[in-house]
C-alpha positions in Angstrom: 0.0 0.0 0.0 3.1 2.1 0.1 2.6 4.0 -3.2 -1.1 3.1 -4.0 -2.5 6.7 -3.4 0.3 8.3 -5.4 -0.3 5.8 -8.3 -4.0 6.4 -8.2 -3.5 10.1 -8.6 -0.9 9.5 -11.3 -3.1 7.1 -13.3 -5.8 9.8 -13.4 -3.5 12.0 -15.5 -3.2 9.4 -18.3 -5.0 10.5 -21.5 -5.8 6.9 -22.5 -9.5 6.7 -23.4 -10.3 3.4 -21.6 -7.7 2.2 -19.2 -5.3 4.5 -17.3 -2.2 2.8 -16.0 0.5 4.2 -13.8 3.8 2.6 -12.9 6.5 3.5 -10.5 10.0 1.9 -10.0 11.6 2.3 -6.6 14.1 0.7 -4.1 12.9 1.3 -0.6 11.7 4.9 -0.5 13.9 6.1 -3.4 11.8 6.5 -6.5 13.7 6.1 -9.8 10.9 6.7 -12.3 7.1 7.2 -12.7 5.1 6.9 -15.9 1.6 6.5 -17.3 0.4 4.7 -20.4 0.2 6.7 -23.6 -1.3 5.7 -26.9 0.9 2.8 -28.0 3.2 2.8 -24.9 2.5 0.9 -21.7 3.2 2.6 -18.3 5.6 -0.2 -17.3 7.7 0.1 -20.4 7.8 3.9 -20.1 8.9 3.6 -16.4 11.6 1.0 -17.3 13.1 3.3 -20.0 13.2 6.2 -17.6 14.8 4.2 -14.8 17.5 2.7 -17.0 20.1 0.7 -15.1 18.7 1.8 -11.8 15.8 -0.6 -12.3 18.0 -3.6 -11.5 17.0 -5.0 -8.1 14.2 -2.5 -7.7 10.4 -3.0 -7.3 7.9 -2.0 -9.9 4.5 -0.9 -8.6 1.6 -0.6 -11.0 -2.1 0.4 -10.8 -4.9 0.6 -13.4 -8.0 2.9 -13.3 -11.0 2.0 -15.5 -13.0 4.6 -17.4 -15.6 4.5 -14.5 -12.8 5.5 -12.1 -12.8 2.1 -10.3 -9.4 0.4 -9.7 -8.9 -2.8 -11.7 -6.3 -5.5 -12.1 -3.6 -3.7 -14.0 -1.1 -6.6 -14.1 1.6 -6.1 -16.7 1.0 -7.7 -20.1 3.3 -10.5 -21.3 5.5 -8.2 -23.3 6.0 -5.8 -20.4 6.7 -8.8 -18.1 9.4 -9.9 -20.5 11.0 -6.4 -20.3 10.6 -6.4 -16.5 12.4 -9.7 -16.3 15.1 -8.6 -18.7 15.9 -5.5 -16.7 16.2 -7.6 -13.5 13.3 -6.0 -11.6 13.3 -7.8 -8.2 9.5 -7.7 -7.5 6.3 -6.5 -9.1 3.4 -5.2 -7.0 0.0 -4.8 -8.7 -2.5 -2.8 -6.7 -6.2 -3.8 -7.1 
């Protein structure tokens, strides 16, 4: 629950018409990157690019807000999970 409220606010800023995702990469309380989904780019991928090498060993937190403003299961897609694995993210937390 560490970053849930922050991600909820961040997801609200996404301009995606249906699902608004937010992702954050951190180690402890040190935040390396935050991102939302944009047309054609997933929040997790955007956050990974911004974090660069600092992502190794970090935790990726993610949250999805539906068009009716309810929070849904915003688990990373298979392609994002592959990128997460490749960058050596230690743990993924999906807020629902």
